C-alpha positions as CSV (number, residue, x, y, z in Angstrom):
1,X,7.0,-21.4,15.6
2,X,7.2,-18.8,18.5
3,X,9.2,-15.6,17.8
4,X,12.5,-17.4,20.1
5,X,13.0,-19.4,17.1
6,X,16.4,-18.3,15.9
7,X,16.8,-16.3,12.8
8,X,17.7,-17.6,9.5
9,X,20.8,-17.1,7.8
10,X,21.1,-15.5,5.3
11,X,-12.1,-4.1,15.1
12,X,-14.5,-3.4,12.8
13,X,-15.5,0.4,12.2
14,X,-18.5,0.4,10.1
15,X,-19.4,-0.6,6.6
16,X,-20.5,1.3,3.4
17,X,-21.2,-1.3,0.8
18,X,-21.4,-0.8,-2.8
19,X,-24.3,-2.8,-4.1
20,X,-23.4,-2.8,-7.7
21,X,-22.2,-6.6,-8.4
22,X,-19.6,-7.5,-11.7
23,X,-20.9,-8.7,-14.4
24,X,-19.1,-12.1,-15.2
25,X,-19.3,-13.4,-19.3
26,X,-17.9,-16.9,-19.5
27,X,-15.1,-16.1,-16.4
28,X,-14.5,-18.3,-13.3
29,X,-13.7,-15.1,-10.8
30,X,-10.1,-15.1,-9.6
31,X,-9.0,-14.0,-6.3
32,X,-6.0,-13.0,-4.8
33,X,-5.4,-11.7,-0.8
34,X,-3.4,-8.1,-0.2
35,X,-2.0,-9.2,2.8
36,X,-1.0,-6.3,5.3
37,X,2.9,-5.7,5.0
38,X,4.4,-5.3,8.2
39,X,7.5,-3.3,8.6
40,X,9.5,-5.1,11.6
41,X,12.4,-2.4,11.6
42,X,12.8,0.5,8.8
43,X,16.2,2.4,8.8
44,X,16.4,5.7,7.0
45,X,19.8,5.5,5.6
46,X,19.8,8.7,3.0
47,X,18.1,10.6,0.4
48,X,18.7,10.9,-2.8
49,X,19.1,14.3,-5.3
50,X,15.5,13.8,-6.7
51,X,14.1,13.8,-3.0
52,X,13.4,10.0,-2.6
53,X,14.5,8.6,0.5
54,X,16.7,5.5,0.6
55,X,15.3,2.9,3.4
56,X,16.3,-0.5,4.7
57,X,13.5,-2.6,5.8
58,X,12.8,-5.8,7.2
59,X,9.4,-6.5,6.1
60,X,6.9,-9.5,6.5
61,X,3.5,-10.2,5.2
62,X,0.3,-11.1,7.7
63,X,-2.5,-13.9,6.4
64,X,-4.8,-11.2,7.5
65,X,-5.9,-8.5,4.5
66,X,-8.0,-7.2,2.0
67,X,-9.1,-9.3,-1.2
68,X,-9.2,-8.5,-4.5
69,X,-11.6,-10.7,-7.0
70,X,-11.6,-10.0,-11.0
71,X,-13.6,-11.3,-13.9
72,X,-14.2,-10.8,-17.3
73,X,-17.1,-8.4,-17.8
74,X,-19.1,-6.2,-20.4
75,X,-17.3,-3.4,-19.6
76,X,-14.8,-2.2,-16.9
77,X,-16.1,-1.5,-13.4
78,X,-14.8,-1.2,-9.8
79,X,-17.1,-2.1,-6.5
80,X,-15.7,-1.7,-3.0
81,X,-17.2,-3.4,0.4
82,X,-16.2,-4.4,3.5
83,X,-15.5,-2.3,7.1
84,X,-13.4,0.5,5.3
85,X,-14.9,0.7,2.2
86,X,-16.1,4.4,2.5
87,X,-12.5,5.5,2.9
88,X,-11.7,4.2,-0.2
89,X,-11.7,6.9,-3.8
90,X,-13.2,4.9,-6.6
91,X,-12.0,7.0,-9.5
92,X,-8.9,7.1,-11.2
93,X,-6.6,7.8,-8.5
94,X,-6.9,4.5,-6.4
95,X,-4.2,2.3,-7.1
96,X,-6.1,-0.7,-8.3
97,X,-7.1,1.3,-11.2
98,X,-3.5,2.8,-12.1
99,X,-2.7,-1.1,-11.8
100,X,-5.3,-2.5,-14.3
101,X,-4.6,0.6,-16.3
102,X,-0.5,-0.1,-16.4
103,X,-0.6,-3.6,-17.0
104,X,-3.2,-3.2,-19.9
105,X,-1.2,-0.4,-21.5
106,X,2.1,-2.7,-21.0
107,X,0.5,-6.0,-22.9
108,X,-2.1,-4.2,-25.0
109,X,-2.3,-7.4,-27.2
110,X,-3.7,-9.6,-23.9
111,X,-5.4,-7.4,-21.9
112,X,-8.4,-6.1,-24.5
113,X,-11.4,-7.8,-22.3
114,X,-13.1,-5.6,-19.7
115,X,-12.9,-6.6,-16.4
116,X,-15.0,-6.3,-13.1
117,X,-12.6,-5.6,-9.9
118,X,-14.4,-6.0,-7.0
119,X,-12.2,-4.7,-3.4
120,X,-12.9,-6.4,0.2
121,X,-11.2,-3.7,2.2
122,X,-10.5,-5.4,5.5
123,X,-7.7,-3.0,6.7
124,X,-7.7,0.3,7.4
125,X,-6.7,3.1,4.6
126,X,-3.4,5.5,5.2
127,X,-2.0,3.2,8.1
128,X,1.5,2.3,7.2
129,X,0.6,-1.5,6.6
130,X,0.5,-1.2,2.7
131,X,-3.0,-1.5,2.1
132,X,-3.3,0.8,-1.0
133,X,-0.2,-0.8,-2.6
134,X,-1.3,-4.6,-1.1
135,X,-4.1,-4.2,-3.3
136,X,-2.6,-3.1,-6.0
137,X,-0.1,-5.8,-6.2
138,X,-3.2,-8.2,-6.0
139,X,-5.0,-6.6,-8.8
140,X,-1.5,-7.1,-10.7
141,X,-1.3,-11.1,-10.2
142,X,-4.9,-11.3,-10.7
143,X,-5.0,-9.7,-13.9
144,X,-2.2,-10.7,-15.4
145,X,-3.8,-14.3,-14.8
146,X,-7.3,-13.5,-15.8
147,X,-5.4,-12.4,-19.0
148,X,-2.9,-15.3,-19.4
149,X,-0.3,-12.4,-19.5
150,X,3.4,-14.6,-19.5
151,X,5.2,-12.3,-17.7
152,X,8.0,-13.4,-14.7
153,X,8.3,-11.4,-11.4
154,X,10.9,-8.9,-12.5
155,X,8.7,-7.2,-15.3
156,X,5.5,-7.4,-13.1
157,X,8.0,-5.7,-10.5
158,X,9.3,-2.9,-13.4
159,X,5.6,-2.1,-14.6
160,X,4.7,-1.6,-10.5
161,X,7.4,0.4,-9.4
162,X,6.3,4.0,-11.2
163,X,2.9,3.1,-9.2
164,X,4.8,2.9,-5.6
165,X,7.4,2.4,-3.9
166,X,5.7,-0.4,-1.7
167,X,4.4,-2.5,-4.6
168,X,7.5,-4.6,-5.8
169,X,7.8,-5.7,-2.0
170,X,4.1,-6.5,-1.9
171,X,3.9,-8.3,-5.4
172,X,6.8,-10.4,-3.8
173,X,4.4,-11.2,-0.5
174,X,7.4,-13.0,1.8
175,X,9.9,-12.0,4.2
176,X,12.5,-9.8,2.4
177,X,14.6,-6.8,2.9
178,X,14.2,-4.0,1.2
179,X,16.5,-1.4,0.2
180,X,17.0,1.6,-2.0
181,X,13.7,3.5,-2.5
182,X,11.9,-0.1,-2.0
183,X,13.1,-1.9,-5.4
184,X,16.4,-3.7,-4.2
185,X,14.6,-6.7,-2.5
186,X,16.6,-9.9,-0.7
187,X,14.2,-12.5,0.3
188,X,14.4,-13.9,3.5
189,X,14.1,-17.4,3.9
190,X,13.1,-19.9,6.4
191,X,11.8,-16.5,8.6
192,X,9.7,-17.9,11.1
193,X,5.8,-16.8,11.3
194,X,5.0,-14.5,14.2
195,X,1.9,-14.3,16.3
196,X,0.9,-10.8,15.9
197,X,-1.7,-8.0,16.5
198,X,-2.2,-5.1,14.4
199,X,-3.9,-2.0,16.3
200,X,-4.8,1.4,14.4
201,X,-6.3,4.3,16.9
202,X,-8.7,5.3,13.8
203,X,-6.1,7.9,12.7
204,X,-5.1,8.2,8.8
205,X,-1.3,9.8,9.2
206,X,0.3,11.2,5.7
207,X,3.4,9.6,4.5
208,X,5.0,13.2,3.3
209,X,4.4,14.7,6.7
210,X,6.3,12.1,8.5
211,X,8.9,12.0,6.0
212,X,9.2,15.8,6.2
213,X,9.3,16.0,10.6
214,X,12.1,13.5,10.2
215,X,15.2,14.5,12.9
216,X,17.7,12.5,10.7
217,X,18.0,11.2,7.0
218,X,21.4,9.7,7.6
219,X,20.9,7.0,10.2
220,X,22.9,3.2,10.4
221,X,21.7,0.3,8.2
222,X,20.4,-2.8,9.3
223,X,22.6,-5.3,11.6
224,X,22.7,-7.9,9.6
225,X,20.1,-11.1,10.4
226,X,22.7,-13.4,11.6
227,X,23.8,-11.0,14.5
228,X,21.2,-12.2,16.7
229,X,20.0,-15.6,18.2
230,X,16.5,-14.8,17.9
231,X,13.7,-12.1,16.4
232,X,13.3,-10.6,19.2
233,X,16.9,-10.5,20.2
234,X,17.7,-8.9,16.7
235,X,14.5,-6.4,16.8
236,X,16.2,-5.0,20.1
237,X,19.1,-4.0,17.6
238,X,16.9,-2.2,14.9
239,X,14.7,0.8,14.6
240,X,11.7,2.5,13.1
241,X,13.0,5.9,12.2
242,X,9.8,7.3,11.4
243,X,8.1,6.3,14.7
244,X,9.2,9.7,16.7
245,X,8.2,11.8,13.7
246,X,4.8,10.3,13.3
247,X,4.3,9.9,17.2
248,X,5.4,13.9,17.2
249,X,2.3,14.5,14.5
250,X,0.1,12.3,15.8
251,X,0.3,11.1,19.7
252,X,-1.8,8.2,19.9
253,X,0.7,5.9,17.9
254,X,2.7,5.8,21.5
255,X,-0.8,5.3,23.6
256,X,-1.3,2.3,21.0
257,X,2.2,1.1,21.6
258,X,1.4,1.1,25.7
259,X,-1.7,-0.6,25.1
260,X,-0.1,-3.5,23.3
261,X,3.0,-3.8,25.9
262,X,0.3,-4.0,28.5
263,X,-1.5,-6.7,26.8
264,X,1.5,-8.8,27.3
265,X,3.2,-8.1,23.5
266,X,7.3,-9.2,23.6
267,X,7.9,-6.4,21.5
268,X,5.8,-3.5,19.8
269,X,6.6,-0.9,17.3
270,X,4.8,1.1,14.6
271,X,4.9,-0.5,10.9
272,X,5.6,1.8,8.0
273,X,5.0,5.7,8.5
274,X,2.1,5.0,10.7
275,X,-0.5,4.8,12.4
276,X,-0.6,1.2,12.8
277,X,1.8,-0.4,15.4
278,X,2.1,-4.4,15.6
279,X,2.6,-6.5,18.6
280,X,4.5,-9.8,18.7
281,X,3.2,-12.5,21.3
282,X,4.2,-15.8,22.1
283,X,1.3,-18.0,20.8
284,X,-1.7,-17.2,18.8
285,X,-3.6,-17.7,21.7
286,X,-2.6,-15.2,23.7
287,X,-2.5,-12.4,20.7
288,X,-6.2,-13.3,20.3
289,X,-6.7,-12.6,23.9
290,X,-4.8,-9.4,23.5
291,X,-6.6,-8.1,20.4
292,X,-10.1,-9.0,22.3
293,X,-9.0,-7.0,25.2
294,X,-7.7,-3.7,23.2
295,X,-11.2,-3.7,21.2
296,X,-12.7,-4.1,24.6
297,X,-11.1,-1.2,26.1
298,X,-10.7,1.0,23.2
299,X,-13.9,0.3,20.8
300,X,-12.9,2.9,18.1
301,X,-9.9,1.3,17.5
302,X,-9.0,-1.2,15.3
303,X,-7.5,-4.3,16.5
304,X,-7.0,-8.0,15.2
305,X,-4.8,-10.8,15.6
306,X,-3.1,-12.7,12.6
307,X,-0.1,-14.7,12.0
308,X,2.5,-13.4,9.5
309,X,3.5,-15.1,6.2
310,X,6.5,-17.5,5.8
């Protein structure tokens, strides 16, 4: 469906492959997509006493993403390949391993088997599209299936939240409004699929630095979704309050949005805390041509066309 549909009511930067392979024992590997998260709008509406910022965000997820595969093995292992494998930590600081350990601690009677986890890293890291959080959420979904843990979405989200504010929304993996620090989720039904291009200038932007650079932390909330006839009309009333702060840290973000507009995007904005930006196009074909043109003009940038999931 094209972006003009009515709103519902309610590049490759090189690879470093780890040659180690998971060892399976009487287990069929289970795979889960870890889709890119796109903040179509992100309003910073306040700040809690503990320092966490209060947000309101319209979030969608892309067909493009990383991939997590898990299988029962002789010993726990974690391997990473894909275009951005070289940027992924392999130690206990990785969110995927933290998710494994948190699930194992919460359900020790089920999670007794060692597991081999493989991550295919197709998305740039620290880029505002929830890569690490989406990877961890995919690991939680896959491991709960592998270990046959009978827990509902609410229980899994409660387990995930201490690992990161984006994890509950990444677990949901559908169009939604996120509020609070990201834990209050309201699904958005029948949201249209949008042809988009994701572009990152090859720069990792640290989220804490962006929040520290904010000029205002008490901004107006999102307008109701039924306040406009089309997605583009509604987006015109919204903001990403982190965008000016991120551009002050990394000016190339502005160049990315300009490139998206020159390539024919009907709308362009930064996602999350950056530096990845998205452009909305009128069809999948025009999005694909735009992604190819941007890759040709800026070969060091990550540029990919995809559709958002409904």
